[in-house]
C-alpha positions as CSV (number, residue, x, y, z in Angstrom):
1,M,0.0,0.0,0.0
2,V,1.4,3.4,-1.0
3,R,1.1,6.2,1.5
4,R,0.1,9.5,-0.1
5,A,0.9,12.8,1.4
6,P,-1.9,15.1,2.3
7,K,-2.3,18.0,-0.2
8,K,-1.0,20.6,2.2
9,E,2.3,18.7,2.8
10,Y,2.5,17.9,-1.0
11,D,2.2,21.6,-1.8
12,R,4.8,22.5,0.7
13,F,7.2,19.8,-0.5
14,R,7.0,20.8,-4.2
15,R,8.2,24.3,-3.4
16,Y,11.6,22.9,-2.2
17,F,12.3,19.5,-3.7
18,A,12.3,17.6,-7.0
19,F,9.9,14.7,-7.5
20,P,11.1,11.3,-8.7
21,C,8.7,10.0,-11.3
22,V,8.2,7.3,-14.0
23,D,6.8,8.0,-17.5
24,L,5.3,5.1,-19.5
25,V,5.6,4.8,-23.3
26,I,3.2,2.4,-25.0
27,F,3.3,1.9,-28.7
28,D,0.6,0.4,-30.9
29,G,2.3,0.0,-34.2
30,Q,3.5,3.5,-35.2
31,S,1.2,5.2,-32.6
32,V,1.9,6.2,-29.0
33,L,-0.6,6.3,-26.2
34,L,-1.1,9.7,-24.6
35,T,-3.7,10.8,-22.0
36,K,-5.1,14.2,-21.4
37,R,-4.3,15.6,-17.9
38,T,-7.1,16.8,-15.6
39,R,-4.7,18.4,-13.0
40,N,-1.7,20.5,-12.7
41,P,1.0,20.7,-13.7
42,Y,0.0,20.9,-17.4
43,R,-3.8,20.5,-17.0
44,G,-5.4,20.0,-20.5
45,Y,-2.1,18.8,-22.0
46,W,-1.5,15.4,-23.6
47,H,1.0,13.4,-21.6
48,L,2.5,10.0,-21.0
49,P,0.9,8.0,-18.1
50,G,3.1,7.8,-15.1
51,S,3.5,8.4,-11.4
52,I,5.5,9.8,-8.6
53,I,7.8,7.3,-6.9
54,H,6.7,6.9,-3.3
55,R,9.0,6.2,-0.4
56,G,9.7,2.4,-0.2
57,E,8.7,1.7,-3.8
58,K,11.0,0.0,-6.2
59,I,11.0,1.8,-9.6
60,T,9.8,-1.3,-11.5
61,D,6.9,-1.6,-9.0
62,V,5.9,2.0,-9.8
63,V,5.9,1.2,-13.5
64,R,3.5,-1.7,-12.8
65,R,1.4,0.4,-10.3
66,S,1.1,3.3,-12.8
67,A,0.0,1.1,-15.6
68,K,-2.7,-0.6,-13.4
69,E,-4.0,2.5,-11.6
70,E,-3.9,5.0,-14.4
71,L,-4.8,2.7,-17.4
72,G,-6.2,-0.6,-16.0
73,L,-3.3,-2.5,-17.8
74,T,-0.8,-5.1,-16.6
75,V,2.8,-4.8,-17.8
76,R,4.3,-7.8,-19.7
77,K,7.7,-6.3,-20.4
78,M,9.5,-3.0,-19.6
79,Q,12.7,-1.4,-20.9
80,Y,14.4,1.6,-19.4
81,I,14.7,4.5,-21.8
82,G,16.5,7.2,-19.7
83,V,16.2,10.0,-17.2
84,Y,14.5,13.3,-18.1
85,E,14.1,16.5,-16.2
86,S,11.1,18.9,-16.2
87,M,11.3,22.2,-14.3
88,D,8.4,24.6,-14.3
89,K,6.8,27.0,-11.9
90,F,4.6,24.3,-10.5
91,R,7.1,21.5,-9.8
92,H,10.5,20.0,-10.6
93,D,10.3,16.4,-11.8
94,V,13.1,13.9,-12.4
95,A,11.4,11.3,-14.6
96,H,12.6,7.8,-15.6
97,G,11.2,6.8,-18.9
98,F,10.1,3.2,-19.6
99,L,9.0,1.6,-22.8
100,I,6.4,-1.0,-21.8
101,S,4.5,-3.8,-23.6
102,V,1.0,-4.6,-22.2
103,G,0.3,-8.0,-20.7
104,S,-3.5,-7.7,-20.3
105,G,-6.4,-5.4,-19.6
106,K,-8.5,-2.9,-21.4
107,I,-7.7,0.8,-21.0
108,S,-9.8,2.5,-18.3
109,L,-8.6,5.9,-17.0
110,D,-8.4,7.1,-13.5
111,S,-9.3,10.7,-12.4
112,Q,-6.0,12.1,-13.5
113,S,-6.9,11.9,-17.2
114,S,-10.1,12.8,-19.1
115,E,-9.4,10.9,-22.3
116,F,-6.8,8.8,-24.2
117,R,-5.7,8.5,-27.8
118,F,-3.0,6.9,-29.8
119,F,-1.1,9.5,-31.8
120,K,0.9,8.9,-35.0
121,R,2.1,12.5,-34.8
122,L,2.6,14.1,-31.4
123,P,0.2,16.9,-30.6
124,S,1.6,20.5,-30.1
125,K,0.0,20.6,-26.6
126,I,2.2,17.9,-25.0
127,I,4.4,18.2,-21.9
128,P,7.7,19.3,-23.3
129,H,10.0,16.6,-21.9
130,H,7.5,13.9,-22.9
131,R,8.2,14.7,-26.6
132,K,11.9,13.8,-25.9
133,V,10.9,10.6,-24.0
134,V,8.7,9.4,-26.9
135,N,11.3,10.2,-29.5
136,D,14.0,8.3,-27.5
137,A,11.6,5.4,-27.0
138,C,11.1,5.4,-30.8
139,K,14.8,4.9,-31.3
140,I,14.7,1.8,-29.1
141,A,11.5,0.5,-30.7
142,V,12.8,1.3,-34.2
143,C,9.6,3.0,-35.2
144,R,9.0,5.7,-37.7
145,H,7.1,7.9,-35.3
146,K,6.7,11.4,-36.6
147,K,8.0,14.1,-34.2
């Protein structure tokens, strides 16, 4: 069971410290799965599913938890892509990108996302570092994804 910080503590923490996160890249052929955010930072932007790493969680467990909680999917296989940094007024994230293949499940979103879509061409309204994560994952997956 993951312990979540109360909002007041979370807001205080984000003013002083970076958040370790995971970002998940899922391809379906030449298309990449993105979800539309319902909360800050980047509310209304398309983004990769993912999560903050909580104290006591192994990074690979966070990948599995994120896929299950945010998408209703199980992870069959995961491959590390790299580390990415996002700094904005709201928060500083240090994100670990993972290319994953789905084991089972049907996509069902949690409250963090309002919709999902598979994109052949990345939308203009995407979290900036997610564009880099997808393009790096594309090199690993040897796809012809359009930037």
